[in-house]
N, C-alpha and C positions, 0 to 999 in steps of 0.2 A: 375200600377202596381209595379212602380220602388219605389213610396212612400210607397205603402200598404209594400212590404220588410219591406226597412228601420224601418215601426213601430212593423214590427216581431221581427225583429233584437233590438232593441231598447227593447222591452217587454222582449222579450229572456235574455238579458243583465240585463237588471229588477231586474225580478225572478231571477237570479243566483249569482247577487250582495246583493240580500233582503235575499238569503238561506246563503250565506256566511256570514255576518251580524249579524244572527243570531247564527252562529253558533260558532262565535267568542264572541260574550255575555258571556257566562260561563268562571268563570274566575276562578282558583285555589285557593280554601280558607285554605288548609288543605292537605296536602301529609304524611303521617304515619302508618308504618304495613302492608306497600301492599294498602295501599286505597286512594283513589282519590277524594277530596271533593270538587267540584265547584259550583260555584252560579251564578244565573242568575236576572237579574231584569225583571219582571214584568210588561205592559203593566199596568195603573190602579191598582195596589193593591203598596201597602207600604212594602208589605212583600215580602223576596228574594225567586226565585225558590230552589232546591238543589239537587245534583246528585252526586253518590257515586258510585265508578265504582274500582271492585276488583277482584282478579282470585282466586276462592278456589282450593285446593286439593281436592275435592272429587267426588262424586257423580251425576249425574240429577236426581239420582232416592230420593236419601237422602234429597236433597233439597225440592224433592215436599215434599215430607215427613214432614221433620223440617216445612216450609210453611202451610202445608195443617193441623198440629196438630194447631185448630186457638187459642184451651184453650192453651197450652204450647211454641205458639210462642211467648207468654208477657212475656215468661222468657229474651227472647233478641229482643226486640220491645221496643226503648230507652224510657224511664219512664211509659210503659206500668204497671200499676194496674192490670183490669183485663179486661177479653177478649173470647169474644163467637160467636157462631156461631148463626144467627139467622134465616136463609134460606139455602138451595142448591139445584139446580135445574141445572139439563144439565152443564154445565162450567159457569154456575153464583151459585156467590153465595156472600150473606149478613152478615156482622158482626158487631158487636155490644162491644165498645173498651172505658175505663175509662183511662186516663191517671194521672198521680203527676203533678203539680205544686210547685214550691217555693212560699211558702208563701211571700207579700198576694194575689199572682193573683189565685183567684176562678178557680180548677180543669175541667178541660176539657173532655168533649167525644167527640166521632164521630161514625158516620152510614156508612161504607164505601160499595157499591157494585164491588164487582170482578168480571171482564169478562176474564176465562182464555182459550189463544190459543196456540194452539200449532204451528209452523213452519216446512216448511219440512225438515229443516237440523238437525231437534232435539232440538231446540230451544224452549223455550217457554216464556208467555210476559204473565202476570197480571195483566189487566188495571187495576186501582183505581182510583173509581168515588164517591165524597162525597156525600150522598145523608140524610141530617140532620132531615125533617120530615118523613121520614120513618118508625119510630117509635115514640112513645109520649117521651119528653122532662124528664131527669132524676131531682130530687131536688139538689139541694147542685153542680148540674155541667153547665157549658156554652155549647153548643151544638158548635161544631167547623165548622164554616159556609160553608166552601167550600175545597174540596180534589181534584184535578186532578194530580196524576202521573200514575207510572210506574214502575212495577218488571221486568226486561228481563232476564233471564238463556238461558247462549250458551254455550255447549260443545266445549270444548277445548282439542283431544286428548281423550286418554282413561281415563283421571284421573283427569282433569280440567274445573273445568267454569268459564265463564267470566259470572260476575252481574253485571249488573244495576238496582241500587234503583234511581227515578228521582220522585219528588213532587215536589206541589205547595200548598200550604196551607194559608187557613184565618182562625184563631183559634177565630176569633166570636170575640164581648164584646172588652175590655179595657186590651191590653199588654205591659209592656214597652218593648221600642225599645232596650234595653240591652240584654229584654230574648229574642223579638224576632231575633235579629243577631245570639244568641249565639246558640237560638233551631236550626238553616239551617243550623249550623256546625253540630253540638254533636247528633241531630236524625239521620242523615245519616249515620255518623262516627260509631258512641257509636252502632246502629243497626248491621250492617254489623262486623264490631268487634266483636259482641257476639257471631252472626249470622256464623261466620268463626269459632272459636274456636269451637261451635258443630257440624258444618258440617266435619270439617278438625281432629277431633277427632276417635281416632282409633274402 
């Protein structure tokens, strides 16, 4: 029993250390306008995951409205060219988005499966999952190969909401490293900054 107990303790420590290591992998890349952007390496991928966190002076209802307006949301999503709702069913929806990219990189498009889960404390989590084969590929666009992430909205008092936007993307095709490195900072920062401007507007 002694050796089994030692093994259990070692396993517990290993899990704890692994969790701590994962938490420490996130490194701040930019902090401005009340928005913190951090990046993390992802095993088996040449592209980093990004996470943006900010506190908005707004209501959950207003934020939900901004996010659920799929076409209108294109105005505050980084480099969004157009966006439409493909299907909505219960707490799930499927969206199609076209993105602008700088020359000479081919423009990208993506198809997302979004699952919305409401927490007991009033929070809202939208899980984002890329489903590249859900609709046929469009001519002139490279389909984003992988998207995995989430939006999390947590009410803080009567008129504030903490927003976390975390995503790991594989853009598919060939993307220069300078653009990939710029994207993982610009995408969450510019998206949250534009969302903040609309959400806090009287």
